[in-house]
N, C-alpha and C positions, 0 to 999 in steps of 0.2 A: 256331741261335738260335731260340727259340720266338717265335711271332707275338705282337705286342703288341696290346692292346685299343685301340680308337679313342680318341683324345685328346678329352676334352670341349672343344668349340670354340664360340666366339662370334665372328661376323664382322659388322662394321659398315661400311657404305658411306656416306661423307659427300660431298655435292655430286657424286654419281656414282650412276647408275642401278644397281640390283641386277643382277648378272650371274651366271647359273648356271655359266658356264664358269670365271669367276674363283673362285667359291665352291668348285667341284669341285677346281680346282688348289690352293687354299689348304687344303682338307680333306686332300688327298693329302700336301702338304708337312707339315701338322701331325701326321698319323699317322706320318710318318717320324721326327719328333722323339721319339716314344715309344721308339725304339731307343737313344736317347742318355741317358735317365734312366728308372729303373724306376718312378718314382711321380709322373708328371705329373698334377696336380690339374685344371688347365685351361689353355687357350690362348685369348687374346683378341687378335683382329687387327682393326685399323681401317685402311681405305684411304680416303684423302681426295684428291679432285681439287682442286688448289690454284688453278690458273690456266687460263684458256682463251685461248691465243695463236693467232691465225690463222696465223702463219708458223712458230712454234716448236713447236706442238702442246701437249698437256696435260702438266701436271707433277703427279706423284703423291707423296704422303707416306704411308709405311707405318709404322705403330707396332704393335708386338706385345708382349704380356706373357705370361709363363708362370709359373704357381705350382707349386712343388714343396715338399715339407715343409721348413718353416723358411726358405724363400727365395722372393722374387719377382724374376724377371729381366725386363729390358726391352731390346728392340731397336728402334731408331728410325731410319728411313731417310728423309731429306729430300732434295729436289733440290738439287744443288750447281751451281756455275758452269758446268759443262760439260753441263748438262741431261741427265745420265745417267738420270734418272727420268722421262723422257717416255714410257718404256715401262713400264707398270704391272707387267708380269711380271718385269722386271729389278729393280724396287724390291722386289717380293715375294721374289724369289730372294735378294737381298742381306740382307734382314731375317731370313729363315729361316737363311741361312748364319751370320749374326752370332749368332743364338740357339743354333744347333747348337754353335758354338765355346764359348759361355758354359756350356752344359750339359755339354760334354765337360770343360771346366776345373773345373766344380763337382764332377762325379763323380770326377775324378782327385784333387781336394783331399779329398773325403769318404772316399775309399778309401786315403788316405795315400800316393798315388803321387807327390805333389808334396812333395819334401823340401827343406828350407831349405838344405842344404849342396850341392845339385846346382847346377852352373853353369847359369845362365840364358843363353839366346842373347842376345848383345848386339853392338853395333857403333856406327856413327855415321852421321848423315845426310850423304850426299855430293852429293845433287841435290834441288832443289825446283823443280817446274815453274813457269814464269812466271805461270800462272793459278792457282797454289797449290792444284791439285786432287790432285796426287800427288807422290811423291818416290822416292828410292832410298836404300837403306841399304847400307853396306859392312860385312859381318860381320867378326869378328875373324880368321876364316880366309881373308879376301880375296874372298868371294863377294858378288855384288850382288843385292839383293832389292828388288822393287817394293813400295810401300805406297800406299794410297789415303788421302786426308785423313780419311775415315770410320773408318779403322783406328786413329787416334790416341786414346789414353785419357788424359784429364785435361789436355789441352793442345790448342790450336788451331794448325794448320799456319802460319797467318799470323804467329804469335809465335815460331816456331822458325827456326833458321838452319843453314846448312851447318856441319858439325862437331859438332852437338849429339849427345851420346851417348844411346843408347836401348837398352832391353830390348825384345824382341818374341817373338811366337810365329810359327814358320815353318809356312806352309801351301803346298800346291801349287795354283796357280791355272791358268787356261786356258793361260797362256803361260809356265808354269814356276814356280820358287820365288817366293813373295811373303811379305811380313810382315803379320801381323794383330796386333791387340792391342798396338800400339806404345806403349811407355811412355817418355817422355823422362826422362832422369836429371838431377836437379838438381845443383848444385855440391856439395852436402853428401852425395850418395850415392856409395857406393863400389861399383865393379863387382866381382862375386864370380865 
């Protein structure tokens, strides 16, 4: 694979002092995105410190946008109930992971690798955590996959219930298989 040119990058810090270490980390992550799409026009990353809690620490919101020919993709990671984004590096990692998945999906679609007649992975929700931060999906072949509330597309975990059928993209996470880009299927949708 040939080396990619550095991605044009804008970084903004809100309610947070400029950090060379964070900027270097973000630049490194942005340059890696160039491997997933051949024509990245630019990448815009905003890190905002939302709260200052003496006992819980700082909460961070990371929003990023990437422009490619004909498309603008957005990844937005906000703190949730379990305070996962009290570590700015975790929030940055998750935003870049979400953007990577979007770029991979876009490239597959543009190259015609996504065919309408292919069976999309699907299953149903079998567990929702009491704090509504994550859940589990049982696939049609009987495997269980973890998903985080930020993986849901077009629906909020608070509105879903056990038994809801879903389509998903399977990834490998730190602790094994997990579902990303989880799409709940409405009453009028048919599983293919």
